[in-house]
C-alpha positions in Angstrom: 64.7 71.9 113.7 67.3 72.9 116.8 68.5 76.4 116.5 72.5 76.2 117.3 73.6 78.6 119.6 75.5 81.5 118.9 78.1 82.9 121.1 79.0 82.1 124.2 79.1 85.2 126.2 77.3 87.1 123.9 77.5 91.1 124.9 81.1 90.7 125.1 82.0 88.2 122.1 80.0 90.6 120.3 82.1 93.5 120.9 85.9 91.8 120.5 84.5 91.2 117.8 83.2 94.1 116.6 87.3 95.7 117.8 88.9 93.8 115.9 86.2 94.6 113.1 86.9 98.1 113.5 90.7 97.7 113.4 90.5 95.7 110.3 88.6 98.4 108.8 91.6 101.2 110.0 94.8 99.3 109.0 93.0 97.7 105.3 94.7 94.4 103.7 96.7 93.0 107.1 94.5 89.8 108.0 93.6 89.7 111.6 92.2 86.3 113.4 89.6 87.0 114.9 89.5 86.5 118.5 85.4 84.5 119.5 84.3 82.6 116.9 80.5 81.2 117.7 80.8 77.6 119.0 79.1 75.8 116.6 78.2 77.7 113.2 75.8 76.9 111.0 77.6 74.3 107.7 77.9 77.1 105.3 79.7 79.9 106.8 82.6 80.4 107.6 82.8 80.2 110.9 84.7 83.9 110.9 82.1 84.8 108.8 79.0 83.3 111.2 80.7 85.5 113.8 80.3 89.0 112.0 77.5 88.7 111.3 76.5 87.8 114.7 77.8 90.7 115.2 77.0 93.6 113.1 73.5 92.6 112.2 70.7 93.7 113.3 66.4 94.5 113.7 67.5 97.8 111.9 69.4 96.1 109.0 69.0 94.1 106.2 70.8 91.6 104.3 71.5 90.0 101.3 72.6 86.6 101.3 72.7 82.8 99.7 71.8 81.1 102.4 70.5 78.0 103.5 66.4 78.2 105.1 68.4 76.3 108.4 71.2 79.8 107.5 68.9 82.3 107.2 67.0 81.4 110.3 69.9 80.8 112.5 70.0 84.7 111.7 66.8 85.3 112.1 66.6 84.7 115.3 70.3 85.6 116.8 69.4 88.7 115.4 66.7 90.1 113.4 68.1 91.0 110.3 65.3 91.6 107.4 67.0 89.5 105.1 66.3 90.0 101.5 66.8 89.2 97.7 67.7 92.2 96.5 71.0 93.2 97.0 71.0 96.6 95.5 68.8 97.7 98.5 70.5 95.6 101.5 72.8 98.0 104.1 74.8 94.0 104.0 75.5 91.5 101.3 77.1 88.3 101.6 78.8 86.0 99.2 79.3 83.8 99.6 82.6 80.9 99.2 82.7 79.8 95.3 79.7 82.6 94.4 80.4 85.7 92.1 80.5 89.1 93.7 77.7 90.8 92.2 79.3 94.9 90.2 80.1 97.0 92.8 78.1 99.7 91.2 74.8 97.6 91.2 75.5 97.3 95.0 74.6 100.6 97.8 76.8 103.8 97.2 75.5 106.0 99.6 74.3 109.3 99.0 76.3 112.9 98.8 75.2 114.1 102.0 74.7 110.8 103.3 77.9 108.1 102.1 77.6 106.2 105.8 74.6 104.7 104.0 75.9 102.3 101.8 76.3 98.5 101.6 79.3 96.7 103.7 80.3 94.0 101.0 81.0 91.0 103.1 82.8 87.8 101.1 84.0 84.1 101.7 87.3 83.4 100.4 89.9 80.6 100.8 93.0 82.6 102.4 95.3 85.1 102.9 98.3 83.2 102.0 99.9 84.7 99.2 100.2 88.0 97.4 97.7 89.3 95.7 97.8 91.4 92.3 97.0 95.3 93.9 98.0 97.3 96.9 96.6 99.5 98.9 97.4 103.2 100.0 95.7 106.1 101.8 94.8 105.7 105.3 95.5 103.6 108.0 98.7 102.5 105.9 102.3 104.0 106.7 103.6 102.6 103.6 101.7 101.4 100.9 100.5 97.5 101.5 100.3 94.7 99.4 97.3 92.5 99.3 96.9 89.2 100.1 95.7 87.1 96.9 92.2 85.6 98.3 90.6 84.2 95.1 89.3 87.0 93.5 89.2 87.9 89.7 90.9 90.4 88.7 88.3 91.8 86.9 86.8 92.9 90.2 90.6 94.6 91.6 89.4 96.8 88.5 86.1 97.4 89.2 86.9 98.9 92.7 89.9 100.7 91.2 87.2 102.4 89.1 84.9 103.0 92.0 87.6 105.1 94.2 86.9 108.3 91.7 83.3 108.5 93.9 84.8 108.7 97.2 83.3 109.4 99.1 80.4 107.4 97.5 81.7 103.3 97.8 81.3 99.8 99.4 83.4 98.9 102.4 84.7 95.4 101.7 85.0 93.1 104.6 86.7 89.3 103.5 86.3 86.7 105.5 88.7 83.7 105.7 88.5 80.9 108.0 89.0 82.6 111.6 90.3 85.5 109.7 89.3 88.9 108.7 90.9 91.5 105.9 89.3 94.6 105.2 89.4 97.1 102.2 87.2 100.6 103.1 86.4 102.7 100.2 89.3 104.7 101.0 91.8 103.1 100.1 93.2 103.2 97.0 94.5 100.1 95.0 97.4 100.3 92.5 97.9 97.2 90.6 101.3 95.4 90.5 
């Protein structure tokens, strides 16, 4: 089996992707194009997802994901990540397009003294074209911003709203389409529209 390459310029490209991920977290619900994508990524990952995984993962974190053997090997080779089949214990949880999103309360929420020890949920979606069912407010939003309709079920949005009561505990969310990312940090308050 021949492994696909990662970024053309691993350090520089990962820095650009990381800055874009930070900008997405700073301005929730605003889709952002990733400035660089891997020249080839596994067929079962969006290129944007592959770029984020190459950027965020290393040997100190764990990832729960339903991946092909080839994709799992690609990630282990390029990042050193520990793969697990227990999403409730993982630092990062990846949900590929068309798969069910796990209940948010089953993922790591952090601890009162260490809310940063929570999971980050990465979800692949079809896109961010239409207006979605919720509006966000809070840090990074000068005025309320309507979400994009990314195909997540209404039940997901309701569960995410209920999770706000536990803030600062909770799960941060990164949504990926083919070449874009949209963030929903736990600090963003949602209202149904």
